[in-house]
PyMOL Python script that loads the backbone (N, CA, C, O; Angstrom):
from pymol import cmd

cmd.read_pdbstr("""\
ATOM      1  N   UNK A   1      -3.759 -65.269 -68.882  1.00  0.00           N
ATOM      2  CA  UNK A   1      -3.511 -63.579 -68.421  1.00  0.00           C
ATOM      3  C   UNK A   1      -2.086 -63.374 -68.268  1.00  0.00           C
ATOM      4  O   UNK A   1      -1.680 -62.212 -68.256  1.00  0.00           O
ATOM      5  N   UNK A   2      -1.362 -64.221 -68.164  1.00  0.00           N
ATOM      6  CA  UNK A   2      -0.016 -63.766 -68.066  1.00  0.00           C
ATOM      7  C   UNK A   2       0.583 -63.991 -69.279  1.00  0.00           C
ATOM      8  O   UNK A   2       1.697 -63.540 -69.549  1.00  0.00           O
ATOM      9  N   UNK A   3      -0.135 -64.719 -70.101  1.00  0.00           N
ATOM     10  CA  UNK A   3       0.475 -64.211 -72.009  1.00  0.00           C
ATOM     11  C   UNK A   3       0.073 -63.025 -72.282  1.00  0.00           C
ATOM     12  O   UNK A   3       0.724 -62.195 -72.916  1.00  0.00           O
ATOM     13  N   UNK A   4      -1.244 -62.844 -71.727  1.00  0.00           N
ATOM     14  CA  UNK A   4      -1.659 -61.372 -72.709  1.00  0.00           C
ATOM     15  C   UNK A   4      -0.429 -59.903 -71.490  1.00  0.00           C
ATOM     16  O   UNK A   4      -0.012 -58.828 -71.922  1.00  0.00           O
ATOM     17  N   UNK A   5      -0.249 -60.354 -70.335  1.00  0.00           N
ATOM     18  CA  UNK A   5       0.709 -59.534 -70.189  1.00  0.00           C
ATOM     19  C   UNK A   5       1.795 -59.774 -70.982  1.00  0.00           C
ATOM     20  O   UNK A   5       1.998 -58.717 -71.581  1.00  0.00           O
ATOM     21  N   UNK A   6       2.725 -60.709 -71.360  1.00  0.00           N
ATOM     22  CA  UNK A   6       3.021 -61.326 -72.232  1.00  0.00           C
ATOM     23  C   UNK A   6       3.878 -60.462 -73.089  1.00  0.00           C
ATOM     24  O   UNK A   6       5.008 -59.988 -72.969  1.00  0.00           O
ATOM     25  N   UNK A   7       2.563 -60.407 -74.370  1.00  0.00           N
ATOM     26  CA  UNK A   7       1.905 -59.612 -75.677  1.00  0.00           C
ATOM     27  C   UNK A   7       2.028 -58.477 -75.157  1.00  0.00           C
ATOM     28  O   UNK A   7       2.896 -57.797 -75.704  1.00  0.00           O
ATOM     29  N   UNK A   8       1.664 -58.147 -74.574  1.00  0.00           N
ATOM     30  CA  UNK A   8       1.635 -56.802 -73.782  1.00  0.00           C
ATOM     31  C   UNK A   8       2.672 -55.707 -74.032  1.00  0.00           C
ATOM     32  O   UNK A   8       2.631 -54.607 -74.583  1.00  0.00           O
ATOM     33  N   UNK A   9       3.816 -56.576 -73.290  1.00  0.00           N
ATOM     34  CA  UNK A   9       4.828 -55.873 -73.255  1.00  0.00           C
ATOM     35  C   UNK A   9       5.884 -55.963 -74.847  1.00  0.00           C
ATOM     36  O   UNK A   9       6.708 -55.237 -75.402  1.00  0.00           O
ATOM     37  N   UNK A  10       5.265 -57.275 -75.089  1.00  0.00           N
ATOM     38  CA  UNK A  10       6.096 -57.824 -76.250  1.00  0.00           C
ATOM     39  C   UNK A  10       6.225 -56.043 -76.767  1.00  0.00           C
ATOM     40  O   UNK A  10       7.235 -55.341 -76.714  1.00  0.00           O
ATOM     41  N   UNK A  11       4.518 -55.572 -77.369  1.00  0.00           N
ATOM     42  CA  UNK A  11       3.559 -54.797 -78.433  1.00  0.00           C
ATOM     43  C   UNK A  11       4.747 -53.710 -78.271  1.00  0.00           C
ATOM     44  O   UNK A  11       5.466 -53.292 -79.179  1.00  0.00           O
ATOM     45  N   UNK A  12       4.798 -53.225 -76.439  1.00  0.00           N
ATOM     46  CA  UNK A  12       5.074 -51.838 -76.228  1.00  0.00           C
ATOM     47  C   UNK A  12       6.259 -51.760 -76.640  1.00  0.00           C
ATOM     48  O   UNK A  12       6.410 -50.772 -77.360  1.00  0.00           O
ATOM     49  N   UNK A  13       7.793 -52.781 -76.408  1.00  0.00           N
ATOM     50  CA  UNK A  13       8.490 -52.931 -76.803  1.00  0.00           C
ATOM     51  C   UNK A  13       8.940 -53.213 -77.944  1.00  0.00           C
ATOM     52  O   UNK A  13      10.120 -53.560 -77.993  1.00  0.00           O
ATOM     53  N   UNK A  14       8.375 -53.172 -78.851  1.00  0.00           N
ATOM     54  CA  UNK A  14       8.131 -52.883 -80.484  1.00  0.00           C
ATOM     55  C   UNK A  14       7.339 -51.641 -80.875  1.00  0.00           C
ATOM     56  O   UNK A  14       7.401 -51.163 -82.008  1.00  0.00           O
ATOM     57  N   UNK A  15       6.617 -51.155 -79.927  1.00  0.00           N
ATOM     58  CA  UNK A  15       6.063 -49.431 -80.725  1.00  0.00           C
ATOM     59  C   UNK A  15       7.701 -48.376 -79.945  1.00  0.00           C
ATOM     60  O   UNK A  15       8.329 -47.420 -80.401  1.00  0.00           O
ATOM     61  N   UNK A  16       7.844 -49.174 -78.653  1.00  0.00           N
ATOM     62  CA  UNK A  16       8.696 -48.104 -78.138  1.00  0.00           C
ATOM     63  C   UNK A  16      10.032 -47.977 -79.047  1.00  0.00           C
ATOM     64  O   UNK A  16      10.523 -46.879 -79.309  1.00  0.00           O
ATOM     65  N   UNK A  17      10.672 -49.427 -79.588  1.00  0.00           N
ATOM     66  CA  UNK A  17      11.432 -49.264 -80.643  1.00  0.00           C
ATOM     67  C   UNK A  17      11.382 -48.531 -81.907  1.00  0.00           C
ATOM     68  O   UNK A  17      12.392 -48.239 -82.547  1.00  0.00           O
ATOM     69  N   UNK A  18       9.724 -48.128 -82.388  1.00  0.00           N
ATOM     70  CA  UNK A  18      10.084 -47.765 -84.087  1.00  0.00           C
ATOM     71  C   UNK A  18      10.496 -45.985 -83.966  1.00  0.00           C
ATOM     72  O   UNK A  18      10.676 -45.493 -85.080  1.00  0.00           O
ATOM     73  N   UNK A  19      10.596 -45.382 -83.251  1.00  0.00           N
ATOM     74  CA  UNK A  19      11.370 -43.804 -83.339  1.00  0.00           C
ATOM     75  C   UNK A  19      12.492 -44.497 -83.433  1.00  0.00           C
ATOM     76  O   UNK A  19      12.674 -45.040 -84.523  1.00  0.00           O
ATOM     77  N   UNK A  20      13.805 -44.732 -82.110  1.00  0.00           N
ATOM     78  CA  UNK A  20      15.068 -44.564 -82.515  1.00  0.00           C
ATOM     79  C   UNK A  20      15.013 -45.710 -83.682  1.00  0.00           C
ATOM     80  O   UNK A  20      16.218 -45.564 -83.884  1.00  0.00           O
ATOM     81  N   UNK A  21      14.682 -46.643 -84.548  1.00  0.00           N
ATOM     82  CA  UNK A  21      15.057 -47.192 -84.921  1.00  0.00           C
ATOM     83  C   UNK A  21      14.132 -46.486 -86.609  1.00  0.00           C
ATOM     84  O   UNK A  21      14.237 -47.215 -87.595  1.00  0.00           O
ATOM     85  N   UNK A  22      13.427 -45.317 -86.753  1.00  0.00           N
ATOM     86  CA  UNK A  22      13.244 -44.130 -88.043  1.00  0.00           C
ATOM     87  C   UNK A  22      13.944 -43.202 -87.996  1.00  0.00           C
ATOM     88  O   UNK A  22      14.369 -42.789 -89.075  1.00  0.00           O
ATOM     89  N   UNK A  23      14.351 -42.493 -86.737  1.00  0.00           N
ATOM     90  CA  UNK A  23      14.892 -41.526 -87.035  1.00  0.00           C
ATOM     91  C   UNK A  23      15.698 -41.179 -85.630  1.00  0.00           C
ATOM     92  O   UNK A  23      15.252 -40.247 -84.961  1.00  0.00           O
ATOM     93  N   UNK A  24      16.809 -41.854 -85.179  1.00  0.00           N
ATOM     94  CA  UNK A  24      17.756 -41.435 -84.363  1.00  0.00           C
ATOM     95  C   UNK A  24      17.947 -40.073 -83.803  1.00  0.00           C
ATOM     96  O   UNK A  24      18.146 -39.794 -82.621  1.00  0.00           O
ATOM     97  N   UNK A  25      17.827 -38.954 -85.201  1.00  0.00           N
ATOM     98  CA  UNK A  25      18.375 -38.361 -84.165  1.00  0.00           C
ATOM     99  C   UNK A  25      17.447 -37.156 -83.668  1.00  0.00           C
ATOM    100  O   UNK A  25      17.669 -36.005 -83.293  1.00  0.00           O
ATOM    101  N   UNK A  26      16.206 -38.015 -83.851  1.00  0.00           N
ATOM    102  CA  UNK A  26      15.327 -36.996 -83.943  1.00  0.00           C
ATOM    103  C   UNK A  26      14.293 -37.576 -83.082  1.00  0.00           C
ATOM    104  O   UNK A  26      13.138 -37.169 -83.210  1.00  0.00           O
ATOM    105  N   UNK A  27      14.637 -38.678 -82.029  1.00  0.00           N
ATOM    106  CA  UNK A  27      14.946 -39.433 -80.126  1.00  0.00           C
ATOM    107  C   UNK A  27      15.862 -39.027 -79.550  1.00  0.00           C
ATOM    108  O   UNK A  27      15.727 -38.506 -78.443  1.00  0.00           O
ATOM    109  N   UNK A  28      16.917 -39.145 -80.084  1.00  0.00           N
ATOM    110  CA  UNK A  28      18.574 -38.246 -79.682  1.00  0.00           C
ATOM    111  C   UNK A  28      17.899 -37.205 -78.978  1.00  0.00           C
ATOM    112  O   UNK A  28      17.699 -37.267 -77.765  1.00  0.00           O
ATOM    113  N   UNK A  29      17.542 -36.252 -79.695  1.00  0.00           N
ATOM    114  CA  UNK A  29      17.313 -34.843 -79.280  1.00  0.00           C
ATOM    115  C   UNK A  29      16.568 -35.035 -78.507  1.00  0.00           C
ATOM    116  O   UNK A  29      16.911 -34.773 -77.354  1.00  0.00           O
ATOM    117  N   UNK A  30      15.206 -35.576 -78.739  1.00  0.00           N
ATOM    118  CA  UNK A  30      14.095 -35.621 -77.507  1.00  0.00           C
ATOM    119  C   UNK A  30      14.107 -35.596 -76.199  1.00  0.00           C
ATOM    120  O   UNK A  30      13.684 -34.713 -75.452  1.00  0.00           O
ATOM    121  N   UNK A  31      14.829 -37.046 -75.832  1.00  0.00           N
ATOM    122  CA  UNK A  31      15.821 -37.331 -75.068  1.00  0.00           C
ATOM    123  C   UNK A  31      16.792 -36.649 -74.193  1.00  0.00           C
ATOM    124  O   UNK A  31      17.150 -36.805 -73.026  1.00  0.00           O
ATOM    125  N   UNK A  32      17.112 -35.806 -75.186  1.00  0.00           N
ATOM    126  CA  UNK A  32      18.312 -34.601 -74.689  1.00  0.00           C
ATOM    127  C   UNK A  32      17.142 -33.720 -74.138  1.00  0.00           C
ATOM    128  O   UNK A  32      17.262 -33.417 -72.951  1.00  0.00           O
ATOM    129  N   UNK A  33      15.876 -33.188 -74.880  1.00  0.00           N
ATOM    130  CA  UNK A  33      15.242 -31.853 -74.081  1.00  0.00           C
ATOM    131  C   UNK A  33      14.325 -32.397 -72.908  1.00  0.00           C
ATOM    132  O   UNK A  33      13.728 -31.546 -72.249  1.00  0.00           O
ATOM    133  N   UNK A  34      14.160 -33.716 -72.588  1.00  0.00           N
ATOM    134  CA  UNK A  34      13.224 -34.461 -71.566  1.00  0.00           C
ATOM    135  C   UNK A  34      14.621 -34.131 -70.673  1.00  0.00           C
ATOM    136  O   UNK A  34      14.561 -33.387 -69.694  1.00  0.00           O
ATOM    137  N   UNK A  35      15.474 -34.555 -70.967  1.00  0.00           N
ATOM    138  CA  UNK A  35      16.524 -34.443 -69.414  1.00  0.00           C
ATOM    139  C   UNK A  35      16.965 -33.149 -69.630  1.00  0.00           C
ATOM    140  O   UNK A  35      18.117 -33.505 -69.881  1.00  0.00           O
ATOM    141  N   UNK A  36      17.014 -31.997 -69.737  1.00  0.00           N
ATOM    142  CA  UNK A  36      16.783 -30.487 -69.282  1.00  0.00           C
ATOM    143  C   UNK A  36      15.580 -30.430 -68.235  1.00  0.00           C
ATOM    144  O   UNK A  36      15.709 -29.994 -67.091  1.00  0.00           O
ATOM    145  N   UNK A  37      14.343 -30.947 -68.796  1.00  0.00           N
ATOM    146  CA  UNK A  37      13.124 -30.762 -68.518  1.00  0.00           C
ATOM    147  C   UNK A  37      13.397 -30.745 -66.813  1.00  0.00           C
ATOM    148  O   UNK A  37      14.266 -31.341 -66.176  1.00  0.00           O
ATOM    149  N   UNK A  38      12.425 -29.923 -66.386  1.00  0.00           N
ATOM    150  CA  UNK A  38      12.164 -30.138 -63.960  1.00  0.00           C
ATOM    151  C   UNK A  38      11.691 -31.100 -63.940  1.00  0.00           C
ATOM    152  O   UNK A  38      10.866 -31.475 -64.773  1.00  0.00           O
ATOM    153  N   UNK A  39      12.255 -32.022 -62.581  1.00  0.00           N
ATOM    154  CA  UNK A  39      11.591 -33.304 -62.394  1.00  0.00           C
ATOM    155  C   UNK A  39      10.013 -33.508 -62.461  1.00  0.00           C
ATOM    156  O   UNK A  39       9.378 -34.356 -63.087  1.00  0.00           O
ATOM    157  N   UNK A  40       9.465 -32.247 -61.442  1.00  0.00           N
ATOM    158  CA  UNK A  40       8.246 -32.561 -61.642  1.00  0.00           C
ATOM    159  C   UNK A  40       7.470 -32.125 -62.846  1.00  0.00           C
ATOM    160  O   UNK A  40       6.248 -32.108 -62.695  1.00  0.00           O
ATOM    161  N   UNK A  41       7.911 -31.794 -63.926  1.00  0.00           N
ATOM    162  CA  UNK A  41       6.823 -31.806 -65.195  1.00  0.00           C
ATOM    163  C   UNK A  41       7.038 -33.018 -65.673  1.00  0.00           C
ATOM    164  O   UNK A  41       5.935 -33.555 -65.780  1.00  0.00           O
ATOM    165  N   UNK A  42       8.272 -34.065 -66.179  1.00  0.00           N
ATOM    166  CA  UNK A  42       8.781 -34.880 -66.597  1.00  0.00           C
ATOM    167  C   UNK A  42       7.497 -36.097 -66.014  1.00  0.00           C
ATOM    168  O   UNK A  42       6.764 -36.859 -66.646  1.00  0.00           O
ATOM    169  N   UNK A  43       7.683 -35.797 -64.327  1.00  0.00           N
ATOM    170  CA  UNK A  43       7.015 -36.563 -63.128  1.00  0.00           C
ATOM    171  C   UNK A  43       4.912 -36.334 -63.846  1.00  0.00           C
ATOM    172  O   UNK A  43       4.191 -37.331 -63.836  1.00  0.00           O
ATOM    173  N   UNK A  44       4.489 -35.288 -64.228  1.00  0.00           N
ATOM    174  CA  UNK A  44       3.686 -35.034 -64.694  1.00  0.00           C
ATOM    175  C   UNK A  44       2.868 -35.305 -65.824  1.00  0.00           C
ATOM    176  O   UNK A  44       1.648 -35.330 -65.985  1.00  0.00           O
ATOM    177  N   UNK A  45       4.065 -35.547 -66.735  1.00  0.00           N
ATOM    178  CA  UNK A  45       4.029 -36.230 -68.140  1.00  0.00           C
ATOM    179  C   UNK A  45       3.302 -37.990 -68.033  1.00  0.00           C
ATOM    180  O   UNK A  45       2.245 -38.521 -68.373  1.00  0.00           O
ATOM    181  N   UNK A  46       4.712 -38.468 -67.287  1.00  0.00           N
ATOM    182  CA  UNK A  46       4.678 -39.991 -66.905  1.00  0.00           C
ATOM    183  C   UNK A  46       2.791 -40.174 -66.189  1.00  0.00           C
ATOM    184  O   UNK A  46       2.010 -40.903 -66.801  1.00  0.00           O
ATOM    185  N   UNK A  47       2.390 -39.522 -65.076  1.00  0.00           N
ATOM    186  CA  UNK A  47       1.241 -39.617 -64.902  1.00  0.00           C
ATOM    187  C   UNK A  47       0.332 -39.798 -65.765  1.00  0.00           C
ATOM    188  O   UNK A  47      -0.368 -40.801 -65.906  1.00  0.00           O
ATOM    189  N   UNK A  48       0.313 -37.934 -66.913  1.00  0.00           N
ATOM    190  CA  UNK A  48      -0.665 -37.807 -67.991  1.00  0.00           C
ATOM    191  C   UNK A  48      -0.376 -39.431 -68.652  1.00  0.00           C
ATOM    192  O   UNK A  48      -1.198 -40.055 -67.982  1.00  0.00           O
ATOM    193  N   UNK A  49       0.040 -40.080 -69.213  1.00  0.00           N
ATOM    194  CA  UNK A  49       0.214 -41.281 -69.847  1.00  0.00           C
ATOM    195  C   UNK A  49      -0.264 -42.617 -69.681  1.00  0.00           C
ATOM    196  O   UNK A  49      -0.773 -43.386 -70.496  1.00  0.00           O
ATOM    197  N   UNK A  50       0.180 -42.832 -67.613  1.00  0.00           N
ATOM    198  CA  UNK A  50      -0.325 -44.328 -67.374  1.00  0.00           C
ATOM    199  C   UNK A  50      -2.319 -43.813 -66.914  1.00  0.00           C
ATOM    200  O   UNK A  50      -3.171 -44.654 -66.630  1.00  0.00           O
ATOM    201  N   UNK A  51      -2.609 -42.054 -66.986  1.00  0.00           N
ATOM    202  CA  UNK A  51      -3.851 -42.360 -66.311  1.00  0.00           C
ATOM    203  C   UNK A  51      -4.341 -42.215 -68.249  1.00  0.00           C
ATOM    204  O   UNK A  51      -5.550 -42.012 -68.360  1.00  0.00           O
ATOM    205  N   UNK A  52      -3.762 -42.276 -69.310  1.00  0.00           N
ATOM    206  CA  UNK A  52      -4.260 -41.783 -70.469  1.00  0.00           C
ATOM    207  C   UNK A  52      -3.992 -44.167 -71.246  1.00  0.00           C
ATOM    208  O   UNK A  52      -4.631 -45.047 -71.824  1.00  0.00           O
ATOM    209  N   UNK A  53      -3.034 -43.987 -70.801  1.00  0.00           N
ATOM    210  CA  UNK A  53      -2.704 -46.123 -71.283  1.00  0.00           C
ATOM    211  C   UNK A  53      -4.228 -46.837 -70.199  1.00  0.00           C
ATOM    212  O   UNK A  53      -4.845 -47.714 -70.804  1.00  0.00           O
ATOM    213  N   UNK A  54      -4.763 -46.515 -68.803  1.00  0.00           N
ATOM    214  CA  UNK A  54      -5.517 -46.551 -68.370  1.00  0.00           C
ATOM    215  C   UNK A  54      -6.961 -46.464 -68.741  1.00  0.00           C
ATOM    216  O   UNK A  54      -7.773 -47.371 -68.558  1.00  0.00           O
ATOM    217  N   UNK A  55      -7.233 -45.236 -69.307  1.00  0.00           N
ATOM    218  CA  UNK A  55      -8.485 -45.393 -69.830  1.00  0.00           C
ATOM    219  C   UNK A  55      -8.152 -46.117 -71.134  1.00  0.00           C
ATOM    220  O   UNK A  55      -8.366 -47.269 -70.757  1.00  0.00           O
ATOM    221  N   UNK A  56      -7.775 -46.229 -72.403  1.00  0.00           N
ATOM    222  CA  UNK A  56      -7.590 -46.383 -73.315  1.00  0.00           C
ATOM    223  C   UNK A  56      -7.684 -48.028 -72.931  1.00  0.00           C
ATOM    224  O   UNK A  56      -8.506 -48.520 -73.705  1.00  0.00           O
ATOM    225  N   UNK A  57      -7.131 -49.076 -72.001  1.00  0.00           N
ATOM    226  CA  UNK A  57      -7.179 -49.367 -71.613  1.00  0.00           C
ATOM    227  C   UNK A  57      -8.596 -50.070 -70.646  1.00  0.00           C
ATOM    228  O   UNK A  57      -8.415 -51.216 -70.236  1.00  0.00           O
ATOM    229  N   UNK A  58      -9.661 -49.536 -70.378  1.00  0.00           N
ATOM    230  CA  UNK A  58     -10.944 -49.548 -69.388  1.00  0.00           C
ATOM    231  C   UNK A  58     -12.426 -49.939 -70.964  1.00  0.00           C
ATOM    232  O   UNK A  58     -13.471 -50.584 -71.046  1.00  0.00           O
ATOM    233  N   UNK A  59     -11.525 -49.000 -71.952  1.00  0.00           N
ATOM    234  CA  UNK A  59     -12.472 -48.792 -73.397  1.00  0.00           C
ATOM    235  C   UNK A  59     -12.172 -50.103 -74.048  1.00  0.00           C
ATOM    236  O   UNK A  59     -13.059 -50.514 -74.795  1.00  0.00           O
ATOM    237  N   UNK A  60     -10.824 -51.039 -73.886  1.00  0.00           N
ATOM    238  CA  UNK A  60     -10.303 -51.828 -74.950  1.00  0.00           C
ATOM    239  C   UNK A  60     -11.330 -52.985 -74.836  1.00  0.00           C
ATOM    240  O   UNK A  60     -11.939 -53.563 -75.737  1.00  0.00           O
ATOM    241  N   UNK A  61     -11.368 -53.200 -73.293  1.00  0.00           N
ATOM    242  CA  UNK A  61     -11.366 -54.000 -72.287  1.00  0.00           C
ATOM    243  C   UNK A  61     -12.880 -54.150 -71.786  1.00  0.00           C
ATOM    244  O   UNK A  61     -13.434 -55.248 -71.757  1.00  0.00           O
ATOM    245  N   UNK A  62     -13.577 -52.826 -71.350  1.00  0.00           N
ATOM    246  CA  UNK A  62     -15.070 -52.777 -70.973  1.00  0.00           C
ATOM    247  C   UNK A  62     -15.632 -52.993 -72.174  1.00  0.00           C
ATOM    248  O   UNK A  62     -16.858 -53.026 -72.284  1.00  0.00           O
TER     249      UNK A  62
END
""", "prot")
cmd.dss("prot")
cmd.show_as("cartoon", "prot")
cmd.util.cbc("prot")
cmd.orient("prot")
């Protein structure tokens, strides 16, 4: 279990690093736009991301 969690975390870091490596200007502009959004929109986006991730996990592991 711990090994799988570590592998998942490592994969997340790899995936999160792709955009800043490939297109740093686009990545920077995106985060500037996100920083200007109201907190509720950011929170809703995070919730949607978590729910989609959980559904994907259930589909893959189920």
